[in-house]
PASEBA-1860 file (N, C-alpha, C; in nm, 3 decimals):
! residues 196
1> XXXXXXXX> 5.014/-0.577/2.009/4.951/-0.496/2.085/4.883/-0.572/2.192 ~ 4.919/-0.591/2.342/4.861/-0.656/2.456/4.732/-0.589/2.505 ~ 4.620/-0.649/2.490/4.522/-0.607/2.590/4.449/-0.713/2.714 ~ 4.304/-0.669/2.742/4.243/-0.724/2.830/4.319/-0.804/2.940 ~ 4.285/-0.900/2.989/4.340/-0.972/3.104/4.523/-0.977/3.123 ~ 4.595/-0.974/3.019/4.752/-0.989/3.006/4.740/-0.828/3.040 ~ 4.674/-0.755/3.004/4.705/-0.594/3.096/4.694/-0.580/3.211 ~ 4.561/-0.638/3.243/4.516/-0.639/3.376/4.634/-0.697/3.492
9> XXXXXXXX> 4.697/-0.788/3.462/4.784/-0.876/3.520/4.901/-0.825/3.523 ~ 4.937/-0.763/3.441/5.056/-0.693/3.452/5.041/-0.540/3.562 ~ 4.953/-0.464/3.549/4.889/-0.366/3.628/4.914/-0.421/3.758 ~ 4.805/-0.525/3.782/4.808/-0.591/3.886/4.927/-0.630/3.965 ~ 5.026/-0.677/3.874/5.171/-0.703/3.916/5.259/-0.590/3.944 ~ 5.254/-0.497/3.857/5.278/-0.364/3.902/5.265/-0.315/4.000 ~ 5.158/-0.324/4.029/5.106/-0.263/4.198/5.142/-0.305/4.292 ~ 5.102/-0.447/4.292/5.152/-0.551/4.401/5.289/-0.527/4.467
17> XXXXXXXX> 5.371/-0.504/4.316/5.520/-0.496/4.363/5.565/-0.374/4.407 ~ 5.499/-0.274/4.364/5.475/-0.120/4.416/5.451/-0.109/4.565 ~ 5.351/-0.174/4.607/5.295/-0.219/4.733/5.386/-0.266/4.835 ~ 5.428/-0.386/4.770/5.574/-0.481/4.834/5.682/-0.373/4.870 ~ 5.742/-0.300/4.800/5.835/-0.183/4.778/5.823/-0.114/4.887 ~ 5.658/-0.029/4.886/5.673/0.043/5.010/5.647/0.006/5.115 ~ 5.619/-0.107/5.140/5.611/-0.179/5.254/5.774/-0.202/5.331 ~ 5.819/-0.247/5.241/5.968/-0.291/5.246/6.077/-0.140/5.296
25> XXXXXXXX> 6.007/-0.017/5.262/6.077/0.092/5.249/6.010/0.166/5.387 ~ 5.887/0.136/5.413/5.846/0.167/5.556/5.919/0.109/5.685 ~ 5.923/-0.043/5.643/5.980/-0.101/5.759/6.131/-0.059/5.790 ~ 6.196/-0.028/5.670/6.353/0.020/5.679/6.351/0.148/5.748 ~ 6.239/0.255/5.714/6.247/0.367/5.781/6.225/0.401/5.905 ~ 6.129/0.291/5.951/6.117/0.278/6.096/6.208/0.230/6.173 ~ 6.270/0.128/6.134/6.375/0.060/6.207/6.497/0.153/6.238 ~ 6.525/0.227/6.119/6.626/0.346/6.131/6.608/0.445/6.240
33> XXXXXXXX> 6.461/0.502/6.206/6.410/0.584/6.312/6.399/0.545/6.481 ~ 6.375/0.380/6.478/6.370/0.343/6.611/6.534/0.350/6.623 ~ 6.641/0.318/6.579/6.757/0.317/6.638/6.802/0.471/6.672 ~ 6.752/0.553/6.594/6.830/0.698/6.629/6.721/0.741/6.730 ~ 6.640/0.728/6.725/6.537/0.776/6.866/6.616/0.701/6.978 ~ 6.661/0.611/6.978/6.731/0.520/7.085/6.850/0.579/7.143 ~ 6.899/0.652/7.054/7.013/0.755/7.103/7.004/0.829/7.204 ~ 6.841/0.893/7.212/6.824/1.001/7.278/6.822/0.937/7.433
41> XXXXXXXX> 6.848/0.808/7.470/6.862/0.767/7.604/6.984/0.816/7.676 ~ 7.083/0.858/7.588/7.197/0.986/7.649/7.144/1.075/7.639 ~ 7.161/1.132/7.776/7.103/1.239/7.810/7.180/1.380/7.724 ~ 7.323/1.360/7.710/7.396/1.463/7.613/7.337/1.475/7.465 ~ 7.329/1.336/7.408/7.241/1.326/7.255/7.133/1.370/7.270 ~ 7.034/1.370/7.367/6.878/1.417/7.382/6.917/1.562/7.400 ~ 6.985/1.643/7.482/7.014/1.755/7.505/7.069/1.814/7.357 ~ 7.171/1.757/7.324/7.236/1.832/7.147/7.092/1.832/7.065
49> XXXXXXXX> 7.032/1.723/7.059/6.895/1.712/6.970/6.785/1.814/6.996 ~ 6.768/1.838/7.132/6.673/1.939/7.152/6.727/2.084/7.139 ~ 6.846/2.129/7.167/6.917/2.230/7.149/6.905/2.263/6.964 ~ 6.938/2.169/6.895/6.971/2.202/6.732/6.821/2.232/6.710 ~ 6.729/2.135/6.748/6.607/2.130/6.672/6.552/2.301/6.737 ~ 6.545/2.326/6.834/6.522/2.497/6.878/6.576/2.564/6.808 ~ 6.697/2.574/6.769/6.763/2.704/6.661/6.760/2.654/6.562 ~ 6.708/2.553/6.467/6.687/2.543/6.361/6.552/2.582/6.343
57> XXXXXXXX> 6.455/2.593/6.447/6.275/2.641/6.423/6.260/2.774/6.345 ~ 6.198/2.762/6.229/6.196/2.857/6.144/6.276/2.918/6.075 ~ 6.404/2.849/6.050/6.539/2.834/5.989/6.601/2.983/6.087 ~ 6.560/2.996/6.216/6.619/3.068/6.279/6.781/3.110/6.274 ~ 6.831/2.982/6.298/7.006/3.005/6.293/7.076/3.035/6.167 ~ 6.998/2.978/6.070/7.040/3.018/5.953/7.014/3.160/5.894 ~ 6.898/3.191/5.918/6.861/3.350/5.928/6.994/3.479/5.980 ~ 6.974/3.412/6.095/7.092/3.482/6.163/7.210/3.504/6.121
65> XXXXXXXX> 7.252/3.369/6.108/7.413/3.387/6.025/7.413/3.431/5.922 ~ 7.316/3.431/5.843/7.335/3.530/5.692/7.313/3.641/5.721 ~ 7.226/3.729/5.806/7.228/3.854/5.832/7.331/3.891/5.910 ~ 7.417/3.829/6.019/7.535/3.859/6.070/7.636/3.869/5.925 ~ 7.633/3.762/5.831/7.755/3.785/5.783/7.713/3.893/5.693 ~ 7.589/3.961/5.647/7.588/4.052/5.565/7.641/4.202/5.636 ~ 7.626/4.183/5.781/7.644/4.315/5.848/7.790/4.308/5.882 ~ 7.845/4.242/5.864/8.003/4.210/5.924/8.094/4.181/5.761
73> XXXXXXXX> 8.008/4.153/5.666/8.129/4.174/5.530/8.071/4.224/5.432 ~ 8.112/4.355/5.425/8.063/4.433/5.333/8.113/4.412/5.197 ~ 8.228/4.346/5.192/8.256/4.309/5.037/8.159/4.205/4.965 ~ 8.076/4.140/5.050/7.985/4.009/5.010/7.886/4.045/5.057 ~ 7.827/4.138/5.094/7.709/4.190/5.168/7.582/4.122/5.077 ~ 7.574/4.171/4.918/7.510/4.115/4.828/7.493/3.932/4.859 ~ 7.598/3.873/4.848/7.606/3.731/4.822/7.515/3.682/4.980 ~ 7.558/3.726/5.098/7.506/3.719/5.204/7.392/3.736/5.231
81> XXXXXXXX> 7.322/3.850/5.186/7.198/3.855/5.179/7.132/3.778/5.075 ~ 7.172/3.756/4.932/7.103/3.632/4.856/7.092/3.515/4.903 ~ 7.197/3.482/4.985/7.190/3.345/5.054/7.113/3.330/5.173 ~ 7.065/3.420/5.222/6.981/3.436/5.362/6.795/3.424/5.266 ~ 6.816/3.498/5.175/6.679/3.457/5.106/6.680/3.357/5.060 ~ 6.788/3.270/5.010/6.741/3.145/4.957/6.701/3.057/5.079 ~ 6.766/3.075/5.164/6.728/2.980/5.296/6.587/3.007/5.340 ~ 6.530/3.139/5.367/6.402/3.172/5.355/6.294/3.123/5.285
89> XXXXXXXX> 6.390/3.101/5.147/6.276/3.059/5.050/6.255/2.909/5.063 ~ 6.367/2.848/5.092/6.365/2.687/5.089/6.289/2.667/5.214 ~ 6.270/2.732/5.320/6.205/2.721/5.437/6.071/2.738/5.430 ~ 6.020/2.852/5.345/5.874/2.861/5.300/5.811/2.736/5.218 ~ 5.905/2.738/5.115/5.859/2.592/5.013/5.824/2.451/5.074 ~ 5.927/2.425/5.193/5.902/2.344/5.254/5.762/2.330/5.326 ~ 5.734/2.448/5.386/5.605/2.457/5.482/5.482/2.445/5.364 ~ 5.498/2.500/5.255/5.398/2.477/5.171/5.373/2.338/5.097
97> XXXXXXXX> 5.516/2.286/5.060/5.486/2.137/5.074/5.410/2.050/5.175 ~ 5.441/2.098/5.274/5.380/1.998/5.391/5.208/2.006/5.402 ~ 5.173/2.158/5.375/5.054/2.125/5.355/4.955/2.074/5.266 ~ 5.034/2.029/5.131/4.967/1.944/5.020/5.011/1.810/5.041 ~ 5.105/1.739/5.119/5.149/1.628/5.146/5.073/1.579/5.244 ~ 5.076/1.642/5.351/5.005/1.630/5.477/5.039/1.473/5.544 ~ 5.171/1.463/5.518/5.249/1.338/5.577/5.226/1.329/5.732 ~ 5.178/1.274/5.843/5.156/1.298/5.984/5.276/1.265/6.041
105> XXXXXXXX> 5.323/1.309/6.143/5.470/1.290/6.236/5.441/1.136/6.271 ~ 5.582/1.097/6.268/5.577/0.927/6.317/5.523/0.923/6.443 ~ 5.495/0.819/6.474/5.457/0.780/6.634/5.507/0.643/6.650 ~ 5.637/0.649/6.738/5.699/0.538/6.794/5.600/0.479/6.902 ~ 5.620/0.344/6.916/5.542/0.274/7.041/5.631/0.323/7.162 ~ 5.602/0.353/7.246/5.669/0.362/7.404/5.757/0.474/7.411 ~ 5.787/0.563/7.307/5.868/0.696/7.298/5.797/0.831/7.244 ~ 5.802/0.912/7.295/5.735/1.045/7.288/5.865/1.119/7.213
113> XXXXXXXX> 5.804/1.243/7.129/5.923/1.307/7.077/5.977/1.386/7.176 ~ 6.098/1.412/7.143/6.195/1.499/7.238/6.143/1.655/7.215 ~ 6.083/1.696/7.148/6.057/1.832/7.117/5.933/1.832/7.057 ~ 5.830/1.961/7.067/5.714/1.997/7.015/5.753/2.069/6.898 ~ 5.690/2.032/6.800/5.692/2.108/6.696/5.556/2.191/6.660 ~ 5.584/2.278/6.522/5.520/2.375/6.493/5.395/2.326/6.442 ~ 5.402/2.210/6.410/5.260/2.177/6.288/5.277/2.026/6.309 ~ 5.163/1.927/6.251/5.151/1.797/6.269/5.204/1.745/6.167
121> XXXXXXXX> 5.233/1.811/6.043/5.290/1.738/5.933/5.429/1.726/5.923 ~ 5.510/1.602/5.842/5.649/1.629/5.873/5.735/1.625/5.735 ~ 5.654/1.593/5.624/5.705/1.587/5.486/5.686/1.682/5.422 ~ 5.807/1.763/5.368/5.931/1.722/5.385/6.004/1.821/5.524 ~ 6.076/1.791/5.596/6.181/1.828/5.666/6.201/2.002/5.673 ~ 6.112/2.053/5.730/6.171/2.219/5.692/6.312/2.273/5.757 ~ 6.309/2.190/5.862/6.479/2.207/5.929/6.570/2.171/5.834 ~ 6.547/2.079/5.769/6.616/1.981/5.683/6.643/2.086/5.570
129> XXXXXXXX> 6.526/2.150/5.494/6.561/2.219/5.400/6.609/2.377/5.405 ~ 6.592/2.400/5.521/6.667/2.549/5.541/6.822/2.487/5.598 ~ 6.846/2.392/5.644/6.982/2.329/5.693/7.058/2.331/5.536 ~ 6.997/2.275/5.456/7.030/2.221/5.324/7.083/2.365/5.243 ~ 6.984/2.436/5.255/7.012/2.563/5.177/7.129/2.631/5.207 ~ 7.150/2.644/5.349/7.209/2.730/5.434/7.377/2.671/5.389 ~ 7.403/2.561/5.416/7.512/2.471/5.372/7.567/2.520/5.246 ~ 7.470/2.532/5.167/7.510/2.545/5.011/7.555/2.688/4.974
137> XXXXXXXX> 7.427/2.777/5.034/7.441/2.921/5.001/7.480/3.005/5.107 ~ 7.531/2.984/5.205/7.622/3.045/5.320/7.735/2.987/5.332 ~ 7.754/2.855/5.325/7.849/2.766/5.371/7.987/2.809/5.280 ~ 7.987/2.845/5.155/8.068/2.869/5.079/8.109/3.026/5.041 ~ 8.054/3.108/5.129/8.113/3.266/5.172/8.226/3.223/5.229 ~ 8.349/3.312/5.226/8.452/3.330/5.320/8.404/3.500/5.381 ~ 8.471/3.459/5.506/8.433/3.589/5.586/8.553/3.672/5.573 ~ 8.491/3.828/5.540/8.613/3.906/5.526/8.724/3.889/5.436
145> XXXXXXXX> 8.685/3.845/5.338/8.815/3.811/5.238/8.910/3.731/5.282 ~ 8.904/3.653/5.344/8.992/3.547/5.415/8.964/3.428/5.294 ~ 9.042/3.358/5.233/9.058/3.246/5.160/9.049/3.119/5.236 ~ 9.009/2.991/5.139/8.977/2.884/5.216/8.846/2.813/5.222 ~ 8.821/2.781/5.322/8.660/2.737/5.296/8.579/2.833/5.365 ~ 8.630/2.925/5.445/8.503/3.013/5.502/8.465/2.911/5.612 ~ 8.317/2.982/5.646/8.262/2.920/5.753/8.203/2.778/5.679 ~ 8.208/2.733/5.555/8.138/2.613/5.478/8.163/2.479/5.559
153> XXXXXXXX> 8.283/2.460/5.594/8.258/2.328/5.703/8.238/2.302/5.789 ~ 8.203/2.444/5.890/8.148/2.455/6.032/7.987/2.436/5.970 ~ 7.953/2.490/5.863/7.811/2.518/5.838/7.765/2.395/5.803 ~ 7.841/2.312/5.699/7.813/2.199/5.661/7.765/2.081/5.766 ~ 7.833/2.091/5.859/7.843/1.981/5.969/7.759/2.038/6.040 ~ 7.712/2.154/6.093/7.591/2.218/6.180/7.475/2.181/6.114 ~ 7.486/2.185/5.951/7.350/2.167/5.916/7.318/1.982/5.902 ~ 7.442/1.930/5.865/7.419/1.749/5.895/7.319/1.743/6.026
161> XXXXXXXX> 7.399/1.775/6.144/7.376/1.737/6.254/7.258/1.779/6.281 ~ 7.220/1.907/6.207/7.061/1.948/6.256/6.943/1.838/6.188 ~ 7.009/1.797/6.060/6.907/1.691/6.006/6.920/1.569/6.060 ~ 7.030/1.509/6.143/7.013/1.403/6.197/6.916/1.446/6.337 ~ 6.921/1.529/6.405/6.870/1.599/6.511/6.712/1.564/6.515 ~ 6.648/1.579/6.421/6.545/1.576/6.380/6.469/1.412/6.378 ~ 6.570/1.322/6.317/6.555/1.212/6.352/6.568/1.155/6.515 ~ 6.651/1.195/6.548/6.674/1.165/6.681/6.555/1.222/6.801
169> XXXXXXXX> 6.515/1.336/6.736/6.390/1.379/6.842/6.274/1.323/6.822 ~ 6.274/1.236/6.699/6.135/1.144/6.669/6.038/1.240/6.596 ~ 6.078/1.316/6.517/5.941/1.394/6.460/5.957/1.380/6.310 ~ 6.056/1.321/6.281/6.051/1.300/6.126/6.085/1.159/6.085 ~ 6.049/1.118/5.966/6.098/0.999/5.912/6.234/1.051/5.847 ~ 6.314/0.934/5.798/6.437/0.979/5.718/6.414/1.052/5.581 ~ 6.298/0.969/5.515/6.280/1.055/5.405/6.241/1.188/5.395 ~ 6.176/1.238/5.513/6.101/1.386/5.505/6.240/1.452/5.533
177> XXXXXXXX> 6.371/1.371/5.601/6.497/1.486/5.597/6.571/1.491/5.465 ~ 6.576/1.373/5.435/6.617/1.349/5.258/6.565/1.470/5.178 ~ 6.439/1.451/5.190/6.355/1.530/5.083/6.381/1.676/5.128 ~ 6.357/1.687/5.238/6.393/1.864/5.286/6.533/1.876/5.253 ~ 6.609/1.830/5.264/6.778/1.877/5.222/6.782/1.874/5.088 ~ 6.712/1.801/5.018/6.714/1.811/4.850/6.636/1.915/4.807 ~ 6.535/1.946/4.884/6.435/2.079/4.856/6.539/2.223/4.878 ~ 6.613/2.202/4.993/6.721/2.305/4.985/6.830/2.308/4.904
185> XXXXXXXX> 6.879/2.208/4.873/6.988/2.215/4.741/6.910/2.279/4.628 ~ 6.756/2.268/4.601/6.730/2.267/4.468/6.691/2.427/4.458 ~ 6.640/2.452/4.565/6.607/2.617/4.607/6.754/2.707/4.568 ~ 6.846/2.668/4.616/6.972/2.745/4.623/7.010/2.721/4.481 ~ 7.000/2.605/4.393/7.060/2.575/4.239/6.957/2.648/4.177 ~ 6.834/2.675/4.181/6.742/2.737/4.108/6.786/2.874/4.106 ~ 6.779/2.939/4.250/6.797/3.068/4.298/6.938/3.121/4.222 ~ 7.052/3.014/4.234/7.158/3.092/4.171/7.190/3.080/4.037
193> XXXX> 7.095/3.007/3.967/7.110/2.983/3.802/7.036/3.137/3.770 ~ 6.936/3.180/3.845/6.844/3.278/3.782/6.914/3.429/3.855 ~ 7.041/3.399/3.921/7.088/3.548/4.004/7.153/3.616/3.859 ~ 7.194/3.734/3.926/7.284/3.802/3.830/7.439/3.738/3.776
END
């Protein structure tokens, strides 16, 4: 059994290694974020990022898509409504986690965010959580009995673009977006496992 100074040395080394890894990760995230916010110099990219951010606020576009699917696809109404509920659940879960984690939004020297945000905390991204949940919960539904991918490919692409738009807008770190999308996927997974 190892005790005394050896244990302290190992603990100290582990903490130092963890701290160094965290600093490298932070530098990588900031470099990636800086590169993506730089894309906003193109007015078309900036406009698309603003539009996607606005549409995704409070999961609005995903909730509207789910409710529209439920209203027009009677054969799968229950699945559309369940998917919509999972999107709302992912969004609410992300908002709750933000209050616990309380990570401040990015501040990049010389660059203001493209959009205003509903809150000052960034982890996890609620836009990414609802987008990830929508891509999985709604994206697999075929509309009015059509076969094939249904809205899956367009919703998946739109969800990915929404996630990237939050980085281009400068309001999230990459890890916020990844964590948000993972939370959305986890919400759908747990919600479908417990379903009928």
